[in-house]
N, C-alpha and C positions, 0 to 999 in steps of 0.2 A: 701191234694191236690194230684191229679193224674198226673203222668207223661205220656204223650202221646208219643207213639213210631212211629206211622204212622198217617198221616192226609191226607184227600182228600178234595174235594170240600164240601161234605156234612157230612162226618163222621170222627171220631177219634178212633184210636185203642190204647189200653193200656193194661198193665198186669192185669189179673184177680186178685181179692183179696177176702178174706172171706166175705166182705160186699156185694159181688155180688150173694151170695147164693140164696136169695129170688127171684131175677130177673132170675137167671138160672132155678130155680124151675118152674117159669111160662112156660118156654120153655120145660123143661124135663118132666113135668107132663102132657103136652098136647098130647093126643094120635094122633091127626092129625099131629102135628109138628114132632112127633117121629115115624111116621108110617114106615119109612125106617130104623129105628134103631132096635136093638134086643128087646128093651122094653122101657116103660116110666120109669122115676126115681122118687123116693120119696126123702124126705129131706136127709136121710142117703146116698142114692145112688148119689145124687147131691154133697154132701160133699166129698164122695170118688172120684168122677170124678174130682172135684176141686183139691184135694190133688194130684192126678195122674198128673194133669196139672202142678202143682208146681214142682213136681219131674222131669218132662220132662224139665222144664226150668233149674233146677239145673244140670241135667245130660247132656243135649244136648245144652243148651243155646238158645233154641227156644221153643215155646209153642203156645197154642191158646190164643188169646187176647179178651178182652171185646170190643165190638163195641158200640159206643155211637153216637147219632146224634149231630152234631156240634151246631145246633141252640138252643137246650134246654138241652144238656148233658144227654139225656134220654138213658138208657141202652136198646139196641134193640137185642142183641145177641152176638155171638162170631164168630171169624174167625182167622185163623192162621195155625200153623204148628203142625203136629203130626208125631212122628217117627213111621214108619211101618217096622217091621222086616220081612224078608223072603217073599217079595211080588214077586211071580214068580221067586224065587231064589235070590232075590236082596233086600238089605235094601234100603228103599226109604223115602223121606220126602213128606208127604201129606199136601196139603192145604185142610183144613176142614172148614165148616161153618154151622151155624144154627142160624135162626132168630126167635124171638117171632112172632107168626102168624100175629099179628096186622101190622107188618112191611113188610110182603110179598108183592111182585108185585110192588115194588117201585124202584128196581134196587140197593138196598143196598147190597145184597149178591154179586152181580157182582162187584160193586165198591170196596167192601172189599177184594174180592178174587184177583182182578187185583192189588190192592195196596200191598197185601201180596206177590203176584208173583214178583213184582218189588223189594220188600224188600228182598225176598228170593234170588233173583239173584244178586242184587246190594250190599246188606249188609252181607247176610249169605254166599254168593258165591256158591250157589247151582248150580250144573250142570243140574239138572232135578228136576221137581216137578210133583207130581201126585195128582189125586183125585180118590178115590175108591167109585164108585157109583152104586147102584142097577139099573138094566136096566129099571125098571118101574118108577124110580124117574126122570121124564122128566124135572122138574124144575132145579134140580141140574146138570143134563146133559147140559142143556142150559147155566147155569152159567159157567161150565167148558169150553164149546165151546167158549163163549164170552171172556173167560180168555186165549184164544189161545191154549187150550188143544185139543188133538185129541185122539180118542179111539184107544187103542193099542191091547187089548186082554181081554177076559172075563175069570174070574177064581172064584173058590169057596173060600170064606173067611168068617169066623164066621158062617159056615154052610149055607151060602147064596151066590147066584151068584152076582158078582160085575164086573163092567167094570173098567179097568184101563184107565184113561184119563191122558195124560202126555203132558208136554211142556218142551222143551230143552232150556237151556240158550245159545243163539246164540253166546254170547261173550266168553263162555267157551268151545265151541265145536271146536275141531281142524279141520282145513280144509284140 
């Protein structure tokens, strides 16, 4: 049985586990879904990605989550938190997301990202959350904007230009 960490009207988020590898592979092996990532992933690459996510949870207490539809428990992608070191001179927590292409254009990424922002501010007590997005990735930029994020600056990361989109926790900002 899966323990759900976050739930919204249409989706549930839970810790990823080894049983998710084939579902993740649907996403990571799709060149269209991965067009703004360095490359597609094979089974071994997906396994390594999953292990890195488990390590993030052990080390930082946060990670990326599996996203499932509430109505049928179908795995549709991931959303959650990624530690990002030295982003323009500062360590940051990123909200990252990726969905299997079948589930694009249904508002699931926005719903998951907004839920993660709330969890990040309310449960993890984050002061600020970011998303690192390539300028040509208009769909992800739109998700970030709908999540209350604003563009701050462009920088080169992983040898590619990325925009930093950020949102501040208004409850933790001193006035």
